[in-house]
A tleap script that builds the chain and sets N, CA, C and O, in Angstrom:
source leaprc.protein.ff14SB
mol = sequence {
  NMET ALA VAL LYS LYS ARG LYS THR LYS SER
  ARG LYS LYS THR LYS SER LYS SER LYS ARG
  LYS PRO PHE GLY GLY TYR ALA ILE ASN PHE
  SER GLY ARG GLN GLU THR LEU GLU GLN VAL
  PHE GLY LYS LYS PRO VAL THR PRO SER GLU
  MET THR LYS LYS ILE TRP VAL PHE ILE LYS
  SER HIE ARG LEU ALA SER CLYS
}
set mol.1.N position { -59.543 26.586 -3.046 }
set mol.1.CA position { -58.636 26.111 -2.004 }
set mol.1.C position { -57.442 25.372 -2.695 }
set mol.1.O position { -57.584 24.684 -3.705 }
set mol.2.N position { -56.242 25.582 -2.049 }
set mol.2.CA position { -55.222 24.835 -2.766 }
set mol.2.C position { -55.030 23.585 -1.910 }
set mol.2.O position { -55.015 23.622 -0.680 }
set mol.3.N position { -54.891 22.526 -2.604 }
set mol.3.CA position { -54.725 21.070 -1.829 }
set mol.3.C position { -53.059 20.912 -1.529 }
set mol.3.O position { -52.176 21.012 -2.380 }
set mol.4.N position { -52.905 20.681 -0.307 }
set mol.4.CA position { -51.407 20.486 0.106 }
set mol.4.C position { -51.103 18.963 -0.045 }
set mol.4.O position { -51.821 18.118 0.489 }
set mol.5.N position { -50.081 18.670 -0.744 }
set mol.5.CA position { -49.481 17.290 -1.069 }
set mol.5.C position { -48.639 17.112 0.184 }
set mol.5.O position { -48.046 18.047 0.721 }
set mol.6.N position { -48.621 15.904 0.599 }
set mol.6.CA position { -47.913 15.148 1.615 }
set mol.6.C position { -46.532 14.792 1.106 }
set mol.6.O position { -46.555 14.094 0.092 }
set mol.7.N position { -45.522 15.059 1.499 }
set mol.7.CA position { -44.334 14.586 1.010 }
set mol.7.C position { -43.933 13.221 1.880 }
set mol.7.O position { -43.892 13.088 3.103 }
set mol.8.N position { -43.662 12.286 0.859 }
set mol.8.CA position { -43.298 11.071 1.608 }
set mol.8.C position { -41.930 10.560 1.406 }
set mol.8.O position { -41.440 10.493 0.278 }
set mol.9.N position { -41.329 10.214 2.425 }
set mol.9.CA position { -39.840 9.819 2.308 }
set mol.9.C position { -39.787 8.305 1.956 }
set mol.9.O position { -40.344 7.403 2.582 }
set mol.10.N position { -38.949 8.178 0.743 }
set mol.10.CA position { -38.751 6.822 0.399 }
set mol.10.C position { -37.551 6.357 1.121 }
set mol.10.O position { -36.475 6.955 1.141 }
set mol.11.N position { -37.834 5.193 1.739 }
set mol.11.CA position { -36.738 4.656 2.363 }
set mol.11.C position { -36.296 3.537 1.889 }
set mol.11.O position { -37.036 2.559 1.792 }
set mol.12.N position { -34.867 3.519 1.481 }
set mol.12.CA position { -34.291 2.341 0.787 }
set mol.12.C position { -33.730 1.468 1.986 }
set mol.12.O position { -33.273 1.939 3.027 }
set mol.13.N position { -33.841 0.061 1.662 }
set mol.13.CA position { -32.990 -0.858 2.531 }
set mol.13.C position { -31.843 -0.742 2.236 }
set mol.13.O position { -31.604 -0.886 1.037 }
set mol.14.N position { -30.698 -0.448 3.136 }
set mol.14.CA position { -29.279 -0.415 2.922 }
set mol.14.C position { -28.724 -1.711 3.719 }
set mol.14.O position { -29.215 -2.140 4.763 }
set mol.15.N position { -27.632 -2.244 3.048 }
set mol.15.CA position { -27.031 -3.493 3.838 }
set mol.15.C position { -25.908 -2.672 4.588 }
set mol.15.O position { -25.227 -1.768 4.103 }
set mol.16.N position { -25.851 -3.235 6.021 }
set mol.16.CA position { -24.866 -2.557 6.801 }
set mol.16.C position { -23.470 -3.088 6.401 }
set mol.16.O position { -23.255 -4.198 5.913 }
set mol.17.N position { -22.577 -2.159 6.671 }
set mol.17.CA position { -21.199 -2.482 6.306 }
set mol.17.C position { -20.633 -3.543 7.230 }
set mol.17.O position { -19.702 -4.242 6.830 }
set mol.18.N position { -21.125 -3.696 8.402 }
set mol.18.CA position { -20.394 -4.673 9.174 }
set mol.18.C position { -20.585 -6.067 8.625 }
set mol.18.O position { -19.751 -6.920 8.928 }
set mol.19.N position { -21.592 -6.374 7.855 }
set mol.19.CA position { -21.782 -7.774 7.328 }
set mol.19.C position { -21.163 -8.170 6.374 }
set mol.19.O position { -21.146 -9.364 6.073 }
set mol.20.N position { -20.457 -7.147 5.629 }
set mol.20.CA position { -19.789 -7.363 4.318 }
set mol.20.C position { -18.495 -8.111 4.741 }
set mol.20.O position { -17.887 -7.967 5.801 }
set mol.21.N position { -18.231 -8.836 3.834 }
set mol.21.CA position { -16.730 -9.627 3.902 }
set mol.21.C position { -15.666 -8.461 3.561 }
set mol.21.O position { -15.980 -7.616 2.723 }
set mol.22.N position { -14.505 -8.411 4.155 }
set mol.22.CA position { -13.403 -7.543 3.742 }
set mol.22.C position { -12.973 -7.987 2.261 }
set mol.22.O position { -13.008 -9.159 1.888 }
set mol.23.N position { -12.567 -6.920 1.472 }
set mol.23.CA position { -12.231 -7.079 0.147 }
set mol.23.C position { -10.646 -7.192 0.120 }
set mol.23.O position { -9.941 -6.261 0.508 }
set mol.24.N position { -10.184 -8.257 -0.307 }
set mol.24.CA position { -9.020 -8.639 -0.715 }
set mol.24.C position { -7.917 -8.092 0.258 }
set mol.24.O position { -8.028 -8.185 1.481 }
set mol.25.N position { -6.772 -7.475 -0.415 }
set mol.25.CA position { -5.722 -7.044 0.354 }
set mol.25.C position { -4.822 -8.038 1.127 }
set mol.25.O position { -5.008 -9.255 1.150 }
set mol.26.N position { -3.812 -7.370 1.767 }
set mol.26.CA position { -2.699 -8.054 2.492 }
set mol.26.C position { -2.909 -7.796 4.022 }
set mol.26.O position { -3.339 -6.719 4.436 }
set mol.27.N position { -2.583 -8.843 4.836 }
set mol.27.CA position { -2.413 -8.463 6.400 }
set mol.27.C position { -1.000 -8.461 6.689 }
set mol.27.O position { -0.353 -9.499 6.548 }
set mol.28.N position { -0.419 -7.306 7.111 }
set mol.28.CA position { 0.889 -7.022 7.454 }
set mol.28.C position { 1.089 -7.049 8.749 }
set mol.28.O position { 0.369 -6.279 9.385 }
set mol.29.N position { 2.002 -7.830 9.486 }
set mol.29.CA position { 2.050 -7.735 10.913 }
set mol.29.C position { 3.423 -7.203 11.128 }
set mol.29.O position { 4.363 -7.881 10.716 }
set mol.30.N position { 3.671 -5.969 11.778 }
set mol.30.CA position { 4.724 -5.351 11.986 }
set mol.30.C position { 5.178 -5.482 13.616 }
set mol.30.O position { 6.165 -4.910 14.077 }
set mol.31.N position { 4.461 -6.159 14.226 }
set mol.31.CA position { 4.647 -6.492 15.688 }
set mol.31.C position { 6.104 -7.150 15.921 }
set mol.31.O position { 6.537 -8.094 15.258 }
set mol.32.N position { 6.717 -6.570 16.857 }
set mol.32.CA position { 8.202 -7.086 17.422 }
set mol.32.C position { 9.227 -6.836 16.317 }
set mol.32.O position { 10.237 -7.539 16.271 }
set mol.33.N position { 9.012 -5.868 15.427 }
set mol.33.CA position { 10.187 -5.199 14.445 }
set mol.33.C position { 10.845 -4.505 15.270 }
set mol.33.O position { 10.205 -3.944 16.159 }
set mol.34.N position { 12.285 -4.346 15.216 }
set mol.34.CA position { 13.012 -3.471 15.847 }
set mol.34.C position { 13.715 -2.391 15.074 }
set mol.34.O position { 14.420 -1.515 15.575 }
set mol.35.N position { 13.440 -2.555 13.763 }
set mol.35.CA position { 14.109 -1.619 12.760 }
set mol.35.C position { 13.610 -0.117 12.803 }
set mol.35.O position { 12.416 0.103 13.005 }
set mol.36.N position { 14.423 0.821 12.632 }
set mol.36.CA position { 13.839 2.251 12.595 }
set mol.36.C position { 13.716 2.604 11.086 }
set mol.36.O position { 14.055 1.962 10.092 }
set mol.37.N position { 13.151 3.772 11.214 }
set mol.37.CA position { 12.950 4.223 9.646 }
set mol.37.C position { 14.365 4.685 8.835 }
set mol.37.O position { 14.524 4.593 7.618 }
set mol.38.N position { 15.121 5.084 9.581 }
set mol.38.CA position { 16.461 5.106 9.011 }
set mol.38.C position { 17.243 3.764 8.322 }
set mol.38.O position { 18.076 3.837 7.418 }
set mol.39.N position { 16.810 2.637 8.913 }
set mol.39.CA position { 17.224 1.365 8.615 }
set mol.39.C position { 16.435 1.036 7.374 }
set mol.39.O position { 16.990 0.407 6.473 }
set mol.40.N position { 15.105 1.438 7.259 }
set mol.40.CA position { 14.300 0.827 6.187 }
set mol.40.C position { 14.438 1.713 4.961 }
set mol.40.O position { 14.520 1.191 3.849 }
set mol.41.N position { 14.468 3.070 5.122 }
set mol.41.CA position { 14.311 3.878 4.118 }
set mol.41.C position { 15.779 4.644 3.736 }
set mol.41.O position { 15.984 5.227 2.672 }
set mol.42.N position { 16.635 4.524 4.710 }
set mol.42.CA position { 17.945 5.131 4.475 }
set mol.42.C position { 18.080 6.660 4.873 }
set mol.42.O position { 17.023 7.221 5.163 }
set mol.43.N position { 19.160 7.345 4.920 }
set mol.43.CA position { 19.212 8.670 5.595 }
set mol.43.C position { 18.905 9.796 4.586 }
set mol.43.O position { 18.642 10.938 4.962 }
set mol.44.N position { 18.950 9.420 3.255 }
set mol.44.CA position { 18.675 10.497 2.392 }
set mol.44.C position { 17.163 10.784 2.350 }
set mol.44.O position { 16.423 9.891 2.763 }
set mol.45.N position { 16.607 11.959 1.886 }
set mol.45.CA position { 15.256 12.019 1.756 }
set mol.45.C position { 14.601 11.320 0.551 }
set mol.45.O position { 15.306 11.418 -0.454 }
set mol.46.N position { 13.451 10.640 0.364 }
set mol.46.CA position { 12.979 9.805 -0.552 }
set mol.46.C position { 11.587 10.260 -0.769 }
set mol.46.O position { 10.886 10.717 0.134 }
set mol.47.N position { 11.141 10.091 -2.239 }
set mol.47.CA position { 10.013 10.477 -2.601 }
set mol.47.C position { 8.818 9.456 -2.092 }
set mol.47.O position { 9.181 8.347 -1.699 }
set mol.48.N position { 7.741 9.702 -2.082 }
set mol.48.CA position { 6.648 8.761 -1.835 }
set mol.48.C position { 6.686 7.612 -2.448 }
set mol.48.O position { 6.602 6.538 -1.853 }
set mol.49.N position { 6.821 7.742 -3.754 }
set mol.49.CA position { 6.705 6.438 -4.596 }
set mol.49.C position { 8.034 5.522 -4.377 }
set mol.49.O position { 7.921 4.318 -4.609 }
set mol.50.N position { 9.137 5.975 -3.995 }
set mol.50.CA position { 10.278 5.327 -3.624 }
set mol.50.C position { 10.018 4.746 -2.116 }
set mol.50.O position { 10.483 3.636 -1.859 }
set mol.51.N position { 9.369 5.381 -1.219 }
set mol.51.CA position { 9.007 5.034 0.053 }
set mol.51.C position { 8.162 3.779 -0.050 }
set mol.51.O position { 8.353 2.825 0.705 }
set mol.52.N position { 7.232 3.787 -0.984 }
set mol.52.CA position { 6.382 2.629 -0.965 }
set mol.52.C position { 7.075 1.445 -1.604 }
set mol.52.O position { 6.794 0.299 -1.251 }
set mol.53.N position { 8.069 1.728 -2.633 }
set mol.53.CA position { 8.893 0.684 -3.006 }
set mol.53.C position { 9.658 -0.114 -2.004 }
set mol.53.O position { 9.647 -1.336 -1.852 }
set mol.54.N position { 10.345 0.822 -1.330 }
set mol.54.CA position { 11.210 0.330 -0.025 }
set mol.54.C position { 10.284 -0.334 1.124 }
set mol.54.O position { 10.841 -1.187 1.815 }
set mol.55.N position { 9.277 -0.112 1.331 }
set mol.55.CA position { 8.462 -0.668 2.291 }
set mol.55.C position { 8.009 -2.201 1.735 }
set mol.55.O position { 8.056 -3.152 2.516 }
set mol.56.N position { 7.588 -2.373 0.401 }
set mol.56.CA position { 7.174 -3.620 -0.288 }
set mol.56.C position { 8.531 -4.419 -0.257 }
set mol.56.O position { 8.420 -5.602 0.065 }
set mol.57.N position { 9.805 -3.951 -0.544 }
set mol.57.CA position { 10.924 -4.562 -0.461 }
set mol.57.C position { 11.048 -5.247 0.929 }
set mol.57.O position { 11.050 -6.466 1.095 }
set mol.58.N position { 11.150 -4.306 1.912 }
set mol.58.CA position { 11.248 -4.803 3.434 }
set mol.58.C position { 10.161 -5.782 3.644 }
set mol.58.O position { 10.499 -6.804 4.241 }
set mol.59.N position { 8.996 -5.690 3.299 }
set mol.59.CA position { 7.937 -6.615 3.863 }
set mol.59.C position { 8.040 -8.035 3.127 }
set mol.59.O position { 7.584 -9.094 3.556 }
set mol.60.N position { 8.691 -7.845 2.004 }
set mol.60.CA position { 8.729 -9.236 1.133 }
set mol.60.C position { 10.015 -10.097 1.720 }
set mol.60.O position { 10.039 -11.322 1.840 }
set mol.61.N position { 11.047 -9.204 2.048 }
set mol.61.CA position { 12.207 -9.671 2.348 }
set mol.61.C position { 12.189 -10.364 3.786 }
set mol.61.O position { 12.819 -11.377 4.090 }
set mol.62.N position { 11.363 -9.635 4.593 }
set mol.62.CA position { 11.179 -10.405 5.937 }
set mol.62.C position { 9.837 -11.092 6.132 }
set mol.62.O position { 9.427 -11.387 7.254 }
set mol.63.N position { 9.151 -11.343 4.998 }
set mol.63.CA position { 7.964 -12.235 5.014 }
set mol.63.C position { 6.977 -11.907 5.852 }
set mol.63.O position { 6.428 -12.733 6.580 }
set mol.64.N position { 6.656 -10.570 5.804 }
set mol.64.CA position { 5.520 -10.207 6.853 }
set mol.64.C position { 4.258 -10.241 6.185 }
set mol.64.O position { 3.237 -10.291 6.871 }
set mol.65.N position { 4.192 -10.220 4.946 }
set mol.65.CA position { 2.813 -10.059 4.326 }
set mol.65.C position { 2.157 -11.573 4.264 }
set mol.65.O position { 2.835 -12.573 4.025 }
set mol.66.N position { 0.853 -11.591 4.493 }
set mol.66.CA position { 0.236 -12.847 4.307 }
set mol.66.C position { -1.290 -12.490 3.773 }
set mol.66.O position { -1.957 -11.601 4.303 }
set mol.67.N position { -1.687 -13.153 2.848 }
set mol.67.CA position { -3.059 -13.077 2.062 }
set mol.67.C position { -4.205 -13.607 2.971 }
set mol.67.O position { -5.362 -13.636 2.553 }
savepdb mol mol.pdb
quit
């Protein structure tokens, strides 16, 4: 007779993500802003890298970022 082995599931204790503190980063508040995308980026097509640069220039010039 063949002996059947029982498979046991190993359960690892995992920390829930809700208990972790947020990792760094900026809190940017755009509420109350009236600027359009054309005012921020201009009328010409821009590459994604240029777009990121222009967003950060806008954020820093209007003091929207807070750590």
